[in-house]
C-alpha positions, 0 to 999 in steps of 0.5 A: 512299648505296645500302647495295651501294655498301660492298660490293665482288664478285669476278666468279668467284665471282657465278654460284654460289648459296650456303647455308651457312658453316663456319670451321675452327680452323686457318684455313680456311673453307668454304661450301657451295652449291645444286647447285656442292658445297662451296668452301673459301677460305685466305689462300695459296689463294685459293677452290677447289673441294673437292668431290670424292666428292660426287654432280653438282649435290648441295644442301649444305644445312648444315656442320657441325663436330663433333668436329674433323670436318667434316660435309655434310647434303645433300639426297643424304644425310650426308657428312664431309671426310676429307682433303680428300675427301669419304666418304658415310655410312651416312645415305644420307637427306636430311639437314639438320644435324648437332649433338653433345651428347655424342653425334652428332645428325644431323637428317633427313627421317625423324626425328630420329637418334643414333649413328655410321656403321653405328649409327644410332639412332632418336631422336624422331619417326620419319617426320617432316623435323627440321630444327634441334636446340636444346641447352640446359642442361635441355632441347632443342628441336627444329624440325620439320615440325609445329612445336616439340617439346623434350625435358625432360633430368630428364623424359627425355620429349619434349613436342610443341608444334603450330604451324600451319607446319614450324619450320625452325631455332631461337634463343634471344634474352632466355630467349625460344625464336625459329623460322623456319617454312617460308614465311618469318615468325617465330614467338616464345615467350611462355615460358607453352609458346605461340608468336605468329607474325609475318612481316615485309612483304617479307620472308622469314627463311631462318636464324636464326644465334646468336653470344655470345648475339646471334641474326642473322637471314638474309633474302632483304632482308638481314642483320639483327640481333635486337633488342628495342624497348618489349617487340616484336621488331624486326629491325635492317640490317646493311647489305646487300640480297641474299638471305643464307642464312648469317651466320658471326663468324671471326676478328674478321670477319663473313661472310656466304653469298647466294644472288645476291651470292657470300661476303660479309666486314666487319670487325667495327669496322665498319657495313657489308660490305666487301667481297667474299673 
């Protein structure tokens, strides 16, 4: 049976190209788009645009909750949501993600920045595109345009690991560092300071998402759970053929954002995704 027969769609959301997902503690789901702002969903109001304060045609690269605030990293800079209106922060350059680690970190096209409105400090790799930051107890791992860098908390210094391609997202699976590259490939750490690059035929991996120790790969051909088979990394399909850009588990539901098939969801006790909100 065609895996997409497990899915249903609502036509009003299909024309939108979704890029990122985030959920609040009070039951609201947010979805960012390529060129059409941000949408929110609640059980009472269904989907509605929540884009006041955002420039027209903006590309929402990432939505992140930090310190109980929702931030949008975009090609037009950094925004935060206040009383259903987006407010521009002092960070006006293109941004890729917002991360909390004691302080607020923003990954930008000119390096890793730390601080708050009007008081941003360059932390690492000024002038470089920085795409993702992974926090562990002893290290910070940075995916950036020259590969991977890590910050040793005890030594208080950054060390770079050059890779042939920019690294755009990071995750840890079975104590192994994983990353995606800008050409859709996957890199895997060998636990000795080196990395192996692999490409899965026909697949372009957009992003890695971690949830409670599990890692999911969002790809142009669907959503996959990363698993191990006889010591090798493999991707186990979760039953959808769509270009998936983000994955979220929230309220015992699995959600995906897609470029060509809207927002989809599935209950956790089913093998396939069931319908579109």
